[in-house]
N, CA and C of each residue as an Amber inpcrd file, in Angstrom:
protein
   669
  14.8170000 -36.8010000  12.6720000  15.2610000 -35.7690000  13.6420000
  16.7640000 -35.8050000  13.8350000  17.3700000 -36.9700000  13.6980000
  18.8190000 -37.0890000  13.9420000  19.6450000 -36.7010000  12.7340000
  19.1000000 -36.8820000  11.5390000  19.8370000 -36.5630000  10.3320000
  18.8640000 -35.9900000   9.2910000  18.3610000 -34.7890000   9.5160000
  17.3430000 -34.2060000   8.6100000  17.9600000 -33.8520000   7.2340000
  17.1260000 -33.8780000   6.2440000  17.5290000 -33.5580000   4.8940000
  16.4860000 -32.6490000   4.2630000  16.7930000 -32.0100000   3.1610000
  15.7600000 -31.1960000   2.4790000  14.4920000 -31.9600000   2.1380000
  14.6570000 -33.2840000   1.8550000  13.4760000 -34.1120000   1.5560000
  12.5460000 -34.2270000   2.7680000  13.1510000 -34.3450000   3.9790000
  12.3190000 -34.4000000   5.1760000  11.5480000 -33.0850000   5.3690000
  12.2120000 -31.9630000   5.1310000  11.5710000 -30.6610000   5.2740000
  10.4090000 -30.5150000   4.2750000  10.6350000 -30.9750000   3.0480000
   9.5690000 -30.8940000   2.0480000   8.3890000 -31.7760000   2.4500000
   8.6500000 -32.9570000   3.0190000   7.5680000 -33.8310000   3.4880000
   6.7790000 -33.1660000   4.6070000   7.4710000 -32.5130000   5.5400000
   6.8010000 -31.7920000   6.6270000   5.8890000 -30.7020000   6.0820000
   6.3900000 -29.9600000   5.0770000   5.5670000 -28.9150000   4.4710000
   4.3440000 -29.5230000   3.7560000   4.5690000 -30.6800000   3.0960000
   3.4990000 -31.3360000   2.4210000   2.3930000 -31.7510000   3.4020000
   2.7980000 -32.3030000   4.5450000   1.8190000 -32.7050000   5.5630000
   1.0870000 -31.4770000   6.1200000   1.8160000 -30.3790000   6.2820000
   1.1850000 -29.1470000   6.7600000   0.1270000 -28.6640000   5.7880000
   0.4190000 -28.7140000   4.5050000  -0.5860000 -28.3080000   3.4800000
  -1.7720000 -29.2240000   3.5040000  -1.5160000 -30.5190000   3.6930000
  -2.6420000 -31.4770000   3.7460000  -3.5570000 -31.1960000   4.9260000
  -2.9560000 -30.9490000   6.0890000  -3.7570000 -30.6570000   7.2980000
  -4.5560000 -29.3660000   7.0930000  -3.9070000 -28.3530000   6.5370000
  -4.5830000 -27.0800000   6.3000000  -5.7730000 -27.2170000   5.3600000
  -5.6290000 -28.0550000   4.3290000  -6.6720000 -28.2090000   3.3310000
  -7.7960000 -29.1300000   3.7680000  -7.6370000 -29.8250000   4.8960000
  -8.6650000 -30.7750000   5.3570000  -9.2270000 -30.3810000   6.7310000
  -9.0860000 -29.1020000   7.0920000  -9.5510000 -28.6730000   8.4140000
 -11.0590000 -28.8390000   8.5520000 -11.8180000 -28.8030000   7.4270000
 -13.2670000 -28.8680000   7.4730000 -13.7950000 -30.3190000   7.3990000
 -12.8900000 -31.2860000   7.3770000 -13.3240000 -32.6730000   7.2630000
 -13.1930000 -33.3960000   8.6140000 -14.0660000 -34.3550000   8.8710000
 -14.0200000 -35.0900000  10.1250000 -14.7300000 -36.4320000  10.0220000
 -14.8420000 -37.1270000  11.1270000 -15.4910000 -38.4220000  11.1990000
 -16.9330000 -38.2030000  11.6630000 -17.8850000 -38.7260000  10.8980000
 -19.3090000 -38.5350000  11.1840000 -19.9570000 -39.8540000  11.5270000
 -20.4320000 -39.9800000  12.7740000 -21.1600000 -41.1820000  13.1960000
 -22.6570000 -40.9360000  13.0760000 -23.3900000 -41.8900000  12.5030000
 -24.7910000 -41.7130000  12.3010000 -25.5270000 -43.0520000  12.4390000
 -26.7930000 -42.9990000  12.7740000 -27.5930000 -44.2160000  12.8720000
 -28.3210000 -44.5010000  11.5570000 -28.1060000 -43.6370000  10.5310000
 -28.7130000 -43.8670000   9.2410000 -27.8910000 -44.8360000   8.4120000
 -28.4390000 -45.2990000   7.3150000 -27.7300000 -46.2210000   6.4620000
 -26.5330000 -45.5450000   5.8280000 -25.5200000 -46.3340000   5.5020000
 -24.2680000 -45.7850000   4.9790000 -24.3370000 -45.7260000   3.4550000
 -25.0500000 -44.7450000   2.9190000 -25.2420000 -44.6840000   1.4900000
 -23.9320000 -44.4430000   0.7520000 -23.0490000 -43.6150000   1.2980000
 -21.7860000 -43.3130000   0.6240000 -20.9270000 -44.5470000   0.4700000
 -20.9450000 -45.4170000   1.4770000 -20.1590000 -46.6410000   1.4070000
 -20.7550000 -47.6070000   0.3990000 -22.0860000 -47.7420000   0.4060000
 -22.7250000 -48.6560000  -0.5370000 -22.5490000 -48.1720000  -1.9680000
 -22.5790000 -46.8390000  -2.1790000 -22.3990000 -46.3120000  -3.5260000
 -20.9770000 -46.5480000  -3.9910000 -19.9990000 -46.4740000  -3.0860000
 -18.6090000 -46.6100000  -3.4800000 -18.3100000 -48.0410000  -3.9200000
 -18.8410000 -49.0290000  -3.1950000 -18.5310000 -50.4210000  -3.5340000
 -19.4940000 -50.9950000  -4.5740000 -20.4210000 -50.1520000  -5.0610000
 -21.2450000 -50.4770000  -6.2230000 -22.3460000 -51.5320000  -5.9800000
 -22.5070000 -51.9710000  -4.7650000 -23.6270000 -52.8850000  -4.5130000
 -24.0160000 -52.7580000  -3.0360000 -25.3240000 -52.9080000  -2.7390000
 -25.7850000 -52.7250000  -1.3420000 -25.3300000 -53.8950000  -0.4890000
 -24.9190000 -53.5820000   0.7400000 -24.5370000 -54.6070000   1.7100000
 -25.6330000 -54.6960000   2.7570000 -26.3470000 -55.7970000   2.8380000
 -27.4650000 -55.8710000   3.7740000 -27.0070000 -55.6840000   5.2350000
 -25.7340000 -56.0570000   5.5320000 -25.2510000 -55.9120000   6.9080000
 -24.9930000 -54.4630000   7.2890000 -25.0880000 -53.5240000   6.3220000
 -24.8380000 -52.1360000   6.6370000 -26.0950000 -51.4150000   7.1110000
 -27.2560000 -52.0610000   7.0880000 -28.4520000 -51.4150000   7.5970000
 -28.3120000 -51.2020000   9.0940000 -28.7010000 -50.0270000   9.5500000
 -28.4440000 -49.7060000  10.9430000 -29.7400000 -49.3550000  11.6920000
 -29.6880000 -49.4770000  12.9860000 -30.7530000 -49.0010000  13.8520000
 -30.1100000 -48.1820000  14.9700000 -30.8900000 -47.3960000  15.6490000
 -30.3450000 -46.5440000  16.6850000 -29.8000000 -47.3520000  17.8500000
 -30.2320000 -48.6170000  18.0010000 -29.7910000 -49.4320000  19.1380000
 -28.7150000 -50.4270000  18.7610000 -28.4880000 -50.6340000  17.4720000
 -27.5340000 -51.6540000  17.0430000 -26.7560000 -51.1600000  15.8320000
 -25.7570000 -50.2840000  16.0200000 -24.9870000 -49.7680000  14.8980000
 -24.2790000 -50.9140000  14.1540000 -23.9740000 -50.6650000  12.8930000
 -23.3520000 -51.6770000  12.0720000 -21.8670000 -51.7980000  12.3740000
 -21.3220000 -52.9310000  12.0340000 -19.8910000 -53.2240000  12.2270000
 -19.4280000 -53.9370000  10.9730000 -18.7030000 -53.2570000  10.1130000
 -18.2830000 -53.8160000   8.8350000 -16.7950000 -53.5650000   8.6280000
 -16.0920000 -54.5710000   8.1150000 -14.6290000 -54.4820000   8.0280000
 -14.1670000 -54.7710000   6.5970000 -13.1400000 -54.0490000   6.1690000
 -12.5010000 -54.3040000   4.8960000 -11.0070000 -54.4700000   5.1250000
 -10.3900000 -55.4840000   4.5020000  -8.9450000 -55.6490000   4.6250000
  -8.3520000 -55.9040000   3.2460000  -7.0460000 -55.5570000   3.1130000
  -6.3880000 -55.6750000   1.8400000  -4.8860000 -55.8120000   2.0510000
  -4.1840000 -56.1470000   0.9890000  -2.7280000 -56.2190000   0.9970000
  -2.2070000 -56.0640000  -0.3970000  -1.0350000 -55.4520000  -0.5340000
  -0.3560000 -55.5040000  -1.8370000   0.5810000 -56.7000000  -1.8120000
   1.2410000 -56.9660000  -2.9040000   2.2040000 -58.0600000  -2.9400000
   3.5170000 -57.5590000  -3.4470000   4.4630000 -57.4030000  -2.5400000
   5.8090000 -56.9650000  -2.9300000   5.8620000 -55.4590000  -3.2190000
   6.7800000 -55.0320000  -4.0710000   7.0110000 -53.6170000  -4.3470000
   5.7610000 -52.9450000  -4.9040000   5.5820000 -51.6840000  -4.6270000
   4.4140000 -50.9360000  -5.0980000   4.3270000 -50.8770000  -6.5990000
   5.4810000 -50.8330000  -7.2930000   5.4430000 -50.7080000  -8.7620000
   5.4340000 -52.0580000  -9.4600000   5.2320000 -53.1690000  -8.7050000
   5.2920000 -54.4890000  -9.3170000   4.0630000 -54.8020000 -10.1430000
   2.9670000 -54.0670000  -9.9510000   1.7390000 -54.3440000 -10.6890000
   1.8840000 -53.9590000 -12.1640000   2.8290000 -53.1020000 -12.4790000
   3.0460000 -52.6690000 -13.8820000   4.5140000 -52.8590000 -14.2170000
   4.9590000 -54.0950000 -14.3970000   6.3760000 -54.3360000 -14.6920000
   6.8210000 -53.7370000 -16.0160000   8.0660000 -53.3510000 -16.0810000
   8.6140000 -52.7520000 -17.2810000   9.9410000 -53.4120000 -17.6080000
  10.2100000 -53.7360000 -18.8720000  11.4750000 -54.3810000 -19.2300000
  12.6760000 -53.4700000 -19.0390000  12.4080000 -52.1620000 -18.9290000
  13.5170000 -51.2100000 -18.7040000  13.8000000 -50.9550000 -17.2410000
  12.9340000 -51.4830000 -16.3630000  13.1180000 -51.2820000 -14.9200000
  14.0170000 -52.3980000 -14.3800000  15.3120000 -52.1260000 -14.3470000
  16.2720000 -53.1400000 -13.9650000  16.9140000 -52.8670000 -12.6180000
  16.2840000 -52.0030000 -11.8230000  16.8520000 -51.6670000 -10.5170000
  16.8000000 -52.8710000  -9.5820000  17.7630000 -52.9680000  -8.6530000
  17.7340000 -54.0840000  -7.6800000  16.5570000 -53.9290000  -6.7090000
  16.0150000 -55.0240000  -6.2570000  14.8940000 -55.0090000  -5.3130000
  15.3820000 -55.4110000  -3.9110000  15.1800000 -54.5170000  -2.9360000
  15.6470000 -54.7890000  -1.5940000  14.7150000 -55.7700000  -0.8840000
  15.2300000 -56.3920000   0.1680000  14.4180000 -57.3110000   0.9530000
  13.2460000 -56.5710000   1.6080000  13.5230000 -55.4070000   2.1750000
  12.4520000 -54.6570000   2.8690000  11.3570000 -54.2830000   1.8770000
  11.7250000 -53.9100000   0.6700000  10.7590000 -53.5020000  -0.3190000
   9.9140000 -54.6740000  -0.7860000  10.4200000 -55.8830000  -0.6760000
   9.6940000 -57.0820000  -1.1230000   8.6110000 -57.5110000  -0.1360000
   8.6430000 -56.9390000   1.0610000   7.6220000 -57.3070000   2.0420000
   6.3320000 -56.5920000   1.7290000   5.2370000 -57.3180000   1.8080000
   3.9320000 -56.7610000   1.4510000   3.4070000 -55.8250000   2.5340000
   2.5600000 -54.8750000   2.1220000   1.9050000 -53.9670000   3.0580000
   0.4770000 -54.4790000   3.3040000   0.1280000 -54.6220000   4.5690000
  -1.2070000 -55.1000000   4.9470000  -1.9830000 -53.9560000   5.6020000
  -3.2940000 -53.9580000   5.4230000  -4.1110000 -52.9110000   6.0310000
  -5.5420000 -53.3450000   6.1840000  -6.2290000 -52.7360000   7.1270000
  -7.6640000 -52.9570000   7.2960000  -8.3130000 -51.7490000   7.9360000
  -9.6330000 -51.6530000   7.7310000 -10.3820000 -50.5510000   8.2790000
 -11.7420000 -51.0500000   8.7390000 -12.1720000 -50.5900000   9.9390000
 -13.4710000 -50.9490000  10.5310000 -14.4140000 -49.7680000  10.3650000
 -15.6380000 -50.0490000   9.9070000 -16.7200000 -49.0680000   9.9020000
 -17.7010000 -49.4590000  10.9870000 -18.0440000 -48.5000000  11.8510000
 -19.0170000 -48.7450000  12.8960000 -19.9580000 -47.5290000  12.9610000
 -21.2310000 -47.7790000  12.8300000 -22.1840000 -46.6590000  12.8040000
 -21.9480000 -45.7640000  11.5910000 -21.5070000 -46.3890000  10.4920000
 -21.3170000 -45.6220000   9.2380000 -20.0460000 -44.8380000   9.1770000
 -19.1280000 -45.0580000  10.1020000 -17.9300000 -44.2110000  10.1810000
 -16.6900000 -45.0570000  10.4670000 -15.5360000 -44.7100000   9.8750000
 -14.3060000 -45.3930000  10.2550000 -13.9850000 -45.2100000  11.7360000
 -13.7430000 -46.2950000  12.4330000 -13.4840000 -46.1960000  13.8760000
 -12.1480000 -46.8350000  14.2260000 -11.6250000 -47.7190000  13.4110000
 -10.3340000 -48.3620000  13.6780000  -9.7090000 -48.7110000  12.3520000
  -8.4070000 -48.4330000  12.2260000  -7.6980000 -48.7680000  11.0010000
  -6.2400000 -49.0060000  11.3410000  -5.5900000 -49.7820000  10.4530000
  -4.1820000 -50.1080000  10.6840000  -3.5170000 -50.4610000   9.3720000
  -2.2610000 -50.0860000   9.2340000  -1.4470000 -50.5140000   8.0970000
  -0.0580000 -50.8680000   8.6170000   0.5400000 -51.9420000   8.0420000
   1.8640000 -52.3560000   8.5200000   2.5220000 -53.2110000   7.4400000
   3.8350000 -53.3250000   7.5510000   4.5640000 -54.2230000   6.6510000
   4.6620000 -55.5940000   7.3320000   4.5030000 -56.6450000   6.5290000
   4.6000000 -57.9780000   7.0830000   6.0260000 -58.2780000   7.5730000
   6.1200000 -59.1930000   8.5250000   7.4430000 -59.5100000   9.0940000
   8.3010000 -60.3440000   8.1340000   7.6760000 -61.2500000   7.3660000
   8.3940000 -62.0890000   6.4150000   7.7660000 -61.9640000   5.0230000
   8.5720000 -62.0930000   4.0080000   8.1180000 -61.9420000   2.6300000
   7.0940000 -63.0380000   2.2810000   6.0260000 -62.6610000   1.6240000
   5.0260000 -63.6100000   1.1520000   5.4080000 -64.1940000  -0.1850000
   5.0960000 -65.4810000  -0.3600000   5.4290000 -66.1270000  -1.6270000
   4.3400000 -65.9600000  -2.6990000   3.1950000 -65.4370000  -2.3210000
   2.1050000 -65.2370000  -3.2670000   1.2140000 -64.1250000  -2.7520000
   0.3910000 -63.5700000  -3.6670000  -0.5660000 -62.5540000  -3.2450000
  -1.5910000 -63.1190000  -2.2890000  -1.9450000 -64.4040000  -2.4660000
  -2.8920000 -65.0480000  -1.5750000  -2.3290000 -65.0980000  -0.1570000
  -1.0580000 -65.4570000  -0.0300000  -0.4300000 -65.5340000   1.2830000
  -0.3930000 -64.1550000   1.9390000  -0.1060000 -63.1290000   1.1610000
  -0.0900000 -61.7560000   1.7050000  -1.4710000 -61.3640000   2.2320000
  -2.5360000 -61.7230000   1.4880000  -3.8950000 -61.3960000   1.8990000
  -4.3050000 -62.1910000   3.1460000  -3.8300000 -63.4300000   3.2500000
  -4.1140000 -64.2380000   4.4370000  -3.4850000 -63.6040000   5.6910000
  -2.2670000 -63.1460000   5.5460000  -1.5940000 -62.4610000   6.6470000
  -2.3340000 -61.2190000   7.0480000  -2.8290000 -60.4530000   6.0560000
  -3.5980000 -59.2370000   6.3220000  -4.8790000 -59.5890000   7.0500000
  -5.5540000 -60.6640000   6.6360000  -6.7930000 -61.0880000   7.2520000
  -6.5390000 -61.5560000   8.6910000  -5.4200000 -62.2610000   8.9040000
  -5.0720000 -62.7430000  10.2230000  -4.8750000 -61.5800000  11.1840000
  -4.1520000 -60.5510000  10.7300000  -3.9400000 -59.3560000  11.5940000
  -5.2360000 -58.6350000  11.8540000  -6.1160000 -58.6180000  10.8430000
  -7.4230000 -57.9850000  10.9920000  -8.2700000 -58.7190000  12.0350000
  -8.2020000 -60.0560000  12.0400000  -8.9690000 -60.8620000  13.0000000
  -8.5790000 -60.4870000  14.4060000  -7.2970000 -60.2420000  14.6760000
  -6.8540000 -59.8560000  16.0170000  -7.6030000 -58.6220000  16.4980000
  -7.6930000 -57.6150000  15.6660000  -8.3610000 -56.3680000  16.0440000
  -9.8790000 -56.5540000  16.1300000 -10.4270000 -57.4170000  15.2980000
 -11.8630000 -57.6860000  15.3840000 -12.2150000 -58.3020000  16.7480000
 -11.4170000 -59.2800000  17.1710000 -11.6660000 -59.9060000  18.4760000
 -11.4820000 -58.9380000  19.6010000 -10.4720000 -58.0690000  19.5110000
 -10.2930000 -57.0350000  20.5250000 -11.4690000 -56.0730000  20.5820000
 -11.9400000 -55.6600000  19.4160000 -13.0130000 -54.6730000  19.3530000
 -14.3330000 -55.2900000  19.8070000 -14.5570000 -56.5610000  19.4870000
 -15.7700000 -57.2270000  19.9440000 -15.7800000 -57.3230000  21.4710000
 -14.5990000 -57.5300000  22.0890000 -14.5340000 -57.5830000  23.5410000
 -14.8970000 -56.2130000  24.1530000 -14.4330000 -55.1310000  23.5040000
 -14.7970000 -53.8000000  23.9830000 -16.2950000 -53.5870000  23.8970000
 -16.9070000 -53.9620000  22.7590000 -18.3400000 -53.8080000  22.5940000
 -19.1030000 -54.6440000  23.6020000 -18.6030000 -55.8180000  23.9070000
 -19.2550000 -56.6890000  24.9150000 -19.2360000 -56.0140000  26.2630000
 -18.1080000 -55.4270000  26.6450000 -18.0030000 -54.7420000  27.9410000
 -18.9460000 -53.5340000  28.0050000 -19.2430000 -52.9250000  26.8610000
 -20.1480000 -51.7610000  26.8130000 -21.5910000 -52.1630000  26.6220000
 -21.8420000 -53.4710000  26.5650000 -23.2050000 -53.9460000  26.3190000
 -23.6880000 -53.7300000  24.9180000 -22.7570000 -53.6160000  23.9510000
 -23.1030000 -53.3740000  22.5520000 -22.6560000 -54.5010000  21.6400000
 -22.4820000 -55.6920000  22.1990000 -21.9370000 -56.8080000  21.4130000
 -22.8630000 -57.1380000  20.2560000 -22.3370000 -57.2500000  19.0380000
 -23.1840000 -57.6090000  17.9000000 -23.7060000 -59.0400000  18.0530000
 -24.9290000 -59.2560000  17.6010000 -25.5470000 -60.5700000  17.7450000
 -25.3430000 -61.4580000  16.5390000 -24.4620000 -61.0560000  15.6350000
 -24.1590000 -61.8520000  14.4360000 -22.7060000 -61.6140000  14.0360000
 -22.1470000 -62.4910000  13.2020000 -20.7550000 -62.3220000  12.7930000
 -20.5240000 -60.9900000  12.1100000 -19.3660000 -60.4100000  12.3550000
 -19.0150000 -59.1630000  11.7030000 -18.6130000 -59.4380000  10.2520000
 -19.2220000 -58.7790000   9.2730000 -18.8510000 -59.0110000   7.8840000
 -17.4640000 -58.4550000   7.5750000 -16.6110000 -59.3060000   7.0170000
 -15.2490000 -58.9270000   6.6790000 -15.0790000 -59.1630000   5.1800000
 -14.6920000 -58.1130000   4.4460000 -14.5730000 -58.2010000   3.0050000
 -13.1190000 -58.1010000   2.5810000 -12.7210000 -59.0230000   1.6750000
 -11.3730000 -59.0880000   1.1380000 -11.4540000 -59.2330000  -0.3640000
 -10.4990000 -58.6130000  -1.1030000 -10.5890000 -58.6110000  -2.5590000
  -9.7720000 -59.7380000  -3.2100000  -9.2610000 -60.7090000  -2.4260000
  -8.5490000 -61.8220000  -2.9950000  -9.3780000 -63.0900000  -2.8340000
  -9.9290000 -63.5790000  -3.9610000 -10.8500000 -64.6930000  -3.8900000
 -10.2020000 -65.9550000  -3.3250000  -8.9250000 -66.1780000  -3.6440000
  -8.2280000 -67.3540000  -3.1550000  -8.1290000 -67.3270000  -1.6160000
  -7.8750000 -66.1350000  -1.0690000  -7.7690000 -65.9910000   0.3900000
  -9.1270000 -66.2420000   1.0410000 -10.1910000 -65.7570000   0.4070000
 -11.5430000 -65.9660000   0.9430000 -11.8790000 -67.4390000   0.9290000
 -11.5790000 -68.1320000  -0.1870000 -11.8460000 -69.5460000  -0.2680000
 -10.9900000 -70.3540000   0.7100000  -9.7410000 -69.8960000   0.9040000
  -8.8480000 -70.5500000   1.8720000  -9.4430000 -70.4810000   3.2800000
 -10.0430000 -69.3410000   3.6230000 -10.5800000 -69.1900000   4.9710000
 -11.8090000 -70.0510000   5.2070000 -12.3960000 -70.5520000   4.1410000
 -13.6030000 -71.4010000   4.2960000 -13.3280000 -72.8590000   3.9710000
 -12.0410000 -73.2470000   3.8830000 -11.7150000 -74.6200000   3.5480000
 -10.5200000 -75.0830000   4.3450000 -10.1070000 -76.2970000   4.0770000
  -8.9040000 -76.8170000   4.7470000  -7.6590000 -76.4490000   3.9640000
  -6.5230000 -76.5050000   4.6140000  -5.2850000 -76.1020000   3.9600000
  -4.9450000 -77.0560000   2.8250000  -4.4140000 -76.5120000   1.7220000
  -4.0870000 -77.3080000   0.5600000  -2.5830000 -77.5200000   0.4780000
  -2.2150000 -78.4240000  -0.4080000  -0.7870000 -78.7330000  -0.5310000
   0.0190000 -77.5210000  -0.9080000  -0.5440000 -76.6710000  -1.7620000
   0.1700000 -75.4660000  -2.2020000   0.3260000 -74.4240000  -1.1280000
  -0.4450000 -74.5290000  -0.0310000  -0.3790000 -73.5290000   0.9970000
   0.1620000 -74.0560000   2.3160000   0.7650000 -75.2580000   2.2900000
   1.2230000 -75.8800000   3.5210000   2.3730000 -75.1420000   4.1900000
   3.0430000 -74.2380000   3.4360000   4.1640000 -73.5160000   4.0270000
   3.6900000 -72.4170000   4.9870000   2.3690000 -72.1340000   5.0200000
   1.8670000 -71.1560000   5.9680000   1.8840000 -71.7230000   7.3770000
   2.0900000 -70.8550000   8.3510000   2.1680000 -71.3170000   9.7310000
   0.7890000 -71.7190000  10.2440000   0.7780000 -72.6660000  11.1510000
  -0.4590000 -73.1960000  11.7090000  -1.2710000 -72.1110000  12.3990000
  -0.5970000 -71.1370000  12.9880000  -1.2810000 -70.1070000  13.7640000
  -2.3210000 -69.3710000  12.9160000  -2.1480000 -69.3260000  11.6070000
  -3.0570000 -68.5980000  10.7590000  -4.3980000 -69.3220000  10.5970000
  -4.5120000 -70.5270000  11.1780000  -5.8410000 -71.1720000  11.2220000
  -6.7930000 -70.4030000  12.1250000  -6.2810000 -69.4140000  12.8350000
  -7.1510000 -68.5920000  13.6740000  -8.1990000 -67.8910000  12.8270000
  -7.9000000 -67.6470000  11.5380000  -8.8680000 -67.0300000  10.6430000
 -10.0880000 -67.9300000  10.5070000  -9.8320000 -69.2040000  10.2330000
 -10.9590000 -70.1680000  10.1340000 -11.6730000 -70.3340000  11.4470000
 -10.8890000 -70.3880000  12.5340000 -11.5130000 -70.5530000  13.8520000
 -12.4490000 -69.4110000  14.1580000 -12.0720000 -68.1990000  13.7780000
 -12.9370000 -67.0310000  14.0370000 -14.2520000 -67.1560000  13.2920000
 -14.2220000 -67.7880000  12.1040000 -15.4600000 -68.0020000  11.3780000
 -16.3050000 -69.0810000  12.0430000 -15.6470000 -70.1450000  12.5030000
 -16.3640000 -71.2090000  13.1790000 -16.9930000 -70.7160000  14.4570000
 -16.3590000 -69.7480000  15.1340000 -16.8790000 -69.1640000  16.3530000
 -17.9270000 -68.0810000  16.0620000 -18.1810000 -67.8410000  14.7850000
 -19.1700000 -66.8340000  14.3250000 -18.7950000 -65.4210000  14.8060000
 -17.5040000 -65.1570000  14.8330000 -17.0330000 -63.8070000  15.1350000
 -16.9820000 -62.9530000  13.8700000 -16.6740000 -63.6040000  12.7340000
 -16.6040000 -62.9010000  11.4810000 -17.2370000 -63.7400000  10.3670000
 -17.5990000 -63.0990000   9.2720000 -18.0760000 -63.7630000   8.0930000
 -17.3030000 -63.1640000   6.9110000 -16.3750000 -63.9360000   6.3520000
 -15.4640000 -63.4080000   5.3250000 -16.0910000 -63.5750000   3.9450000
 -16.1240000 -62.5040000   3.1820000 -16.7180000 -62.5170000   1.8350000
 -15.7970000 -61.8090000   0.8780000 -15.9980000 -62.0480000  -0.4100000
 -15.1510000 -61.4520000  -1.4450000 -15.7860000 -60.1210000  -1.8850000
 -14.8990000 -59.1800000  -2.2450000 -15.2970000 -57.8970000  -2.7910000
 -14.3320000 -57.5310000  -3.8800000 -14.7750000 -56.8280000  -4.8940000
 -13.9400000 -56.4820000  -5.9950000 -12.8070000 -55.5510000  -5.5550000
 -11.6160000 -55.7780000  -6.0960000 -10.4700000 -54.9840000  -5.7320000
 -10.6030000 -53.5150000  -6.1190000 -11.4620000 -53.2080000  -7.1000000
 -11.6410000 -51.8410000  -7.5500000 -12.4930000 -51.0080000  -6.5930000
 -13.1370000 -51.6610000  -5.6240000 -14.0110000 -50.9230000  -4.6990000
 -13.8080000 -51.3710000  -3.2580000 -12.5650000 -51.6770000  -2.9240000
 -12.2300000 -52.0660000  -1.5470000 -11.6400000 -50.8850000  -0.7950000
 -12.3460000 -50.2990000   0.1650000 -11.8240000 -49.1770000   0.9050000
 -10.4940000 -49.4510000   1.5980000 -10.1900000 -50.7330000   1.8910000
  -8.9430000 -51.0640000   2.5420000  -7.7150000 -50.7730000   1.6840000
  -7.9170000 -50.6100000   0.3640000  -6.7960000 -50.3730000  -0.5100000
  -6.1210000 -49.0370000  -0.2500000  -6.7800000 -48.1190000   0.4150000
  -6.1770000 -46.8090000   0.6820000  -4.9510000 -46.9420000   1.5780000
  -4.8580000 -48.0640000   2.3300000  -3.7240000 -48.2810000   3.2240000
  -2.6260000 -49.1170000   2.6100000  -2.8850000 -49.7230000   1.4510000
  -1.9070000 -50.6680000   0.9300000  -1.4460000 -50.3760000  -0.4850000
  -2.1030000 -49.4780000  -1.2040000  -1.7650000 -49.2370000  -2.6060000
  -1.2590000 -47.7890000  -2.7990000  -0.3520000 -47.6550000  -3.7280000
   0.1170000 -46.3220000  -4.1470000  -0.7450000 -45.9000000  -5.3250000
  -1.6920000 -45.0130000  -5.1120000  -2.6680000 -44.6740000  -6.1450000
  -2.0440000 -43.7220000  -7.1720000  -2.1840000 -44.1040000  -8.4450000
  -1.7680000 -43.2280000  -9.5180000  -2.8820000 -42.3110000  -9.9820000
  -4.1230000 -42.6140000  -9.5170000  -5.2750000 -41.8310000  -9.9320000
  -5.7400000 -40.9350000  -8.7730000  -5.7090000 -39.6400000  -9.0120000
  -6.2100000 -38.6990000  -7.9960000  -7.7070000 -38.8540000  -7.7720000
  -8.4240000 -39.2900000  -8.8300000  -9.8650000 -39.4620000  -8.7230000
 -10.1930000 -40.5970000  -7.7530000  -9.4470000 -41.7260000  -7.8710000
  -9.6930000 -42.8620000  -6.9700000  -9.3570000 -42.5000000  -5.5460000
  -8.2420000 -41.8380000  -5.3390000  -7.8430000 -41.4440000  -4.0030000
  -8.8440000 -40.4680000  -3.3950000  -9.3450000 -39.5260000  -4.2440000
 -10.3280000 -38.5670000  -3.7560000 -11.6320000 -39.2520000  -3.3680000
 -12.0240000 -40.2780000  -4.1260000 -13.2810000 -41.0000000  -3.8120000
 -13.1280000 -41.7060000  -2.4570000 -11.9850000 -42.3120000  -2.1960000
 -11.7460000 -42.9890000  -0.9400000 -11.7280000 -42.0040000   0.2110000
 -11.1080000 -40.8760000   0.0040000 -11.0650000 -39.8250000   1.0430000
 -12.4620000 -39.3460000   1.3780000 -13.2830000 -39.1170000   0.3380000
 -14.6750000 -38.6840000   0.5630000 -15.4800000 -39.7390000   1.2920000
 -15.1410000 -41.0050000   1.0980000 -15.8560000 -42.1030000   1.7750000
 -15.5010000 -42.1220000   3.2500000 -14.2590000 -41.8330000   3.6040000
 -13.8250000 -41.9390000   4.9880000 -14.1320000 -40.6800000   5.8140000
 -14.0980000 -39.5140000   5.1530000 -14.2480000 -38.2520000   5.8720000
 -15.4810000 -37.5150000   5.3720000 -16.1070000 -36.7680000   6.2530000
 -17.3110000 -35.9850000   5.8830000 -17.0730000 -34.5200000   6.2270000
 -17.6740000 -33.5950000   5.4350000 -17.5360000 -32.1550000   5.7400000
 -18.2270000 -31.8250000   7.0400000
């Protein structure tokens, strides 16, 4: 607003076209099973079965590591890498009653030294919102009677959350043990999911495939 450019105007027009083309889409809450979600991730999740009295609560989290184009390095790409660009993007999404009900994406405060560390930070931020949301459900008399399933596509991060800290990970701050504590308190149950079918990736990855992005959009929104 203080220093507009033609690029800002084009972005505003782009957002306007996006809103106009998605007027018929919305969030659909249902007590039926989440078939679209199970079909997207390619395997049935037993925790997604729902009843009219106890809707499901399922979470997916993800993170990229460093610059968006780092997954496909090129010997001709010699541009300098900024500090801000090196910070990973973290994101998570909650499904409740078969519908997205809470989601967040943010850049980490400090650069991660590995993809595992970036995923741990994403999981830690996700745990904060899980505990907040469980408190809301408790106040409404809808508290789940079992740990909330949390899926992450980094196997090292999942194993880290179920074990003690290793020598290679000692540089992580102690506060991130809250992830393990949440599991010990049976607030969450962290499991691995393939990176090719993690809905959380829509908040952390720059998709080169319109088909993949369209599949994720169809999963989150209903006509």
